N, C-alpha and C positions, 0 to 999 in steps of 0.2 A: 504494500500500500504506500502511495506517495506521501510526502510530508504534507502536501496540500489536503489530501483526503483525510489524513489523520487529524489535521487541524480542523477540518470541516466537521468531522464526527465529534471531536472534543467540544466545539462551539455548540453543536446541536444538543449534546447532552447537557451542557451548561445552561442553555436556554430552557430545556425541559425542566431542569432542576429549579431554575429561578422561577418558572411559571408555577411549579408545585408549591414552592415557598410562598409565592404571592397569593396562591389560592388559600393556603393556610392562614395567611395574614388577613385575608378578606373576611374570614370568620371572626367578626368583631361585634362589639355591642351595637355599633351603628347599623351594621348589616342585620343583626338580630332584631333590632327595633323595627326596621323596614319590613322584615319577614312577619313579625307579630302584627304590624299594622295591616298587612295584606290578609293575614289569617282572621283578624277581627272583622274585616269587611265580609269575608266569606261566612263567618259565624253569624254575623248580623243577618245575612240573607237566609240562613238556616233557622232564624227565629230567636236567637239568643239576644236579650235586650242590651242596648248600649250601656246603661249604667252598670249592669252586671259585668259585662266584658271589661269595661274601664277599671272596675274595682279589682277584678281577678288578675289583670295584667299590669296593674299599676306598679307593682314591685318586681315584676319579672325581669331577670337579667340573664345575659349570656354567661354560661358556666363553662369555662374552658376546662375545668377539672373534670366535668362530666364527659367531654369529648376525649380527654386524655385517658380517663378510666376505661372508656369503651374501646379505645384503640390499643390499650396496653393490658388487656386481660391475660392472665397467666397461661402460657402454652406448654410449660414443662410437663413432661410425662411422669405420672405417678402410677403406682399400682393400686389395686383395690385394697390390699392389706394396709398400705400407707394411708389411703383415703379413710378407711374405717377407723384406723387408729386416731385420725384427726377429728373425724365427724362424730364418732361414737366412743369417746374415751370413758373409762369407768366413772369419772366424776359426773359426766353428763347422764350416764345411766342412773346413778344415784339420785340426781336432781329429777330426772324423769319419773322415777318411782315415787319420790316424795311428792311431786306436784300432782301426779296421778291420784294419790291418796288425798291430797289437799282439796282437789276439785272433784272428788269422786261422785258427789251427789249430783251436781249439774252435768257431769260427763255421762252419768247413768241415764239422765233424762234425755240427753242428746242422742246417746246410743240407741235408746228405745225409739225415739222419733224418726231418726234417719237410717236405722239399721246398719250402723257402721261401728265396729268395735272401737271402744274408747282408746285403747292402747295405740292404735294407728293415728288417731287424732293428735294425741300427745307427741307421738314420734315425729309427725310432720311439723308440729309446732316447734319442737326442739331443733329439728334440722333447718327450718327456715329462718328462725329468728332467735335461736337459743332461748326459747321459752319467753319471748317478748323483750329480751334484753338488748337485742341488736336489730333495730328496725330502719335505721337510716335517718339522717338529719338534713337531707337535701330537700328544698322546696319543690314539690312535685311539678307544679306548673312550669317553673324555670327549667327543670331537668328535661321534661318532655318537649318543651318548646325549643330548647337547645338542640336536642337530638333530631327533632324534625328539621330545624334550620340547617344542621350539619349536613343532612342530605342523603347519606348512604342508605338509610331506611326510613325515608321521609313518610311514605304511605303508612307504614306501621305506627310511627310515633304521632302522626297527625290524628289517626284513629284513637290512639290512647289519650291524646290531648282533648279531643271532643268528649270522650268518656269521663275524663277528669272534670270537665266543665259540668257535666251532668251530676257528678257526685257532689260538687259544691252547690249546685243549684237545688239539689234535693236536701241539702243541709245535714248530711251525715257527719260532717266534720267542719270545723271552722278553718278558714284559710291559714291562719297562724299555725294551726296544728297539722296542716296538710303536708306532711313530710314523708319521705321514703328514701329508697336507695338512689344511687346516681342514675339508674336506668328507669326510675319511676315505680318500682315495686313497693307496695305500701303495707304498712301495719305489721302485726304479729304473724299474719299468714303470708305476707309478701305477695299479695295479689297485684297484678297489673290492673289499671283502671277498667279495662273491658271485662276482666275476670271478676272484678268487684261487682260490676253491674249484673253479671250472670249468676254469681254464686254467693255473694255476701248475704248474710241472714241476720235479721233482727230477732234474736231469740228471747230477749227479755221484754219485747213489746214496747220499748220507749220511743219508737219512731225513728231511731237511728241505727244504721248498720255499722257499729263501731268496732272495726277490726284493729284499732289503734290501742284502745284502753279498756275494753270490756271483754273479759275472758269468755263469758258465755256466748257472745257474738262471734268471737274468734273461733271457738270450738265448733259452733253450729255452722259457720261459714266453711270451715274445712270439711266437716261432715257432709254438707250440702254439695260441695264439689264432688267428693268421692261417690256419693249416692247418685248424683246426676250423671256421672260418667260410667255407671254400671257396677259399682261395688257390690260384692256378695258377702254378707256378714256370716254366712254359713260355711265359708271357705277361708283358707289362709292365703298366703302370698306365694309360697314355694318352699323349697328345701335345698340344701347343699347335697350334692351327690358325688359318687365315684363312677368311673367308667371301666368296663372290662377291656382287656387288651384286644386291639383290633377294631375298636369302635369306629364307625363311619362319621367323621367330624363334619361332613357336609350336611348332616341332619340338623346341626345346630343353627339357631337363628330365631329372631322374634317375629318373622313374617307369619301371618295367620295360616298359610298353607304348610307351615312347618310344625304346627301344633299336632301332637299325637296323644293318644290315650296312655295312661300309665302302664297298661298291659303291653302296649306296643313298645314303650321305652324299656320295659323290663326285658322284652324279647330281644331288644337291640343291645342289651348288656349294661343298662343303667341300674345302679343300686343305690340304696341309702348310703350316707357317708360312712356309716359303721359297717357297710358291706352286706347288710341284710336286704331282703327283697323290698321292693316298693309297695306302698299300701295297695290293697285290693279294693279300689274304689273307682267309680266311673267318672273320671275327670280328665280333661285334656291339659297338656302342659307344653311349654316351649323349653328347649334346652339352650342355656346361654353360657358363654365363656368370656366374661368381661376382659380378662387378661390373656385370652388365648388358651391353647390346649394345656399349657403347663400351670395355669392359674386356677383359681377357684371355679368350680362348675356347679350350675344350679339348674334344677327343674323349676320353672315358674308358671304360675297359674294366671287366670284372668285378672285377679286383683293386682298382680304385678303390672300387667298391661295398663290398668287404670292408673297406677302410680306414675307410669311413664307419661300419661296424659297431663300430669302435673308438671313433671320435669323429664325431658327426653333422655336424661342420663341414666344408664343402668347402674352406675356407681351410686347415684343419689337414691334410686329406688331400693337398692340393696341396703344402703345405710338406714333408710327409714324402716325397712322391714326388720333388719337386725335389731334396731332399737326397740321396735314394737315387741319382738320376741323377748328381749331382755326385760321389758316392763312386765310382760306376762309372767316371766320367771320370778320377778321381784328383786333382781340383782344384776 
């Protein structure tokens, strides 16, 4: 390549880099305010009143930390064992058992109403917000508007922003207390605004679906999600298993067409973790290997698929299930 060509390529890359930097610099408070102004015009056309919109967006600011957090989510590879040690340590199990006992009366009422075992409600509560201790302190409107303005997932976050307006308009929470994660997940159940509108539940009948500070509403909202998505309280989530030598690993996977009866899995060489035969019950299961053939292997049932509807991570669903099992055991 000639020196002229090399110089041309270098200049071209330099221009591309400078344009990328400029694009980043253009994401500013001024640009954010212009974006919000356009959004308010659209919202006004959808029927939201001007005084309401002015009040909601009066303190909205561009949050560079939100964009940075979104772009710098951890990518390091961890194993399921490492994940479980972090998400379900013994101290968290002890807290879960204690809180299960503390709220046993209202949990029993919710379990009866929604047909969802209370231990799974507490396990989700613990995994999502450490039993309400970590819920986020980002203003939800600013976070969602920032992410919509940033642009990579504008359609999704504009939808969330409209849902957030509905939550405020319905007066479930004051704007000062309308806080969540950097991505807009809210309250002790960490619902996104659209999930709130679909699943949040006013269990104590006070007219507010308070997933921020009312434990009964938090528990009922979690239960309502699980029940709405097909939870079966007569079944469990799954079990860790062992495989006999020569197992066909192509049978593993979460796709519906890979679900088999326990008798079929038994015939394929799947056994309980202690080596004994699988239960003789009429139920279908998927076989999953979150860490591959050499890691933990599970047979998981429909309830596990429901947990994946909450969070698509198999690691997350296993952690919730494991904590629920520990709560049932009492330690």
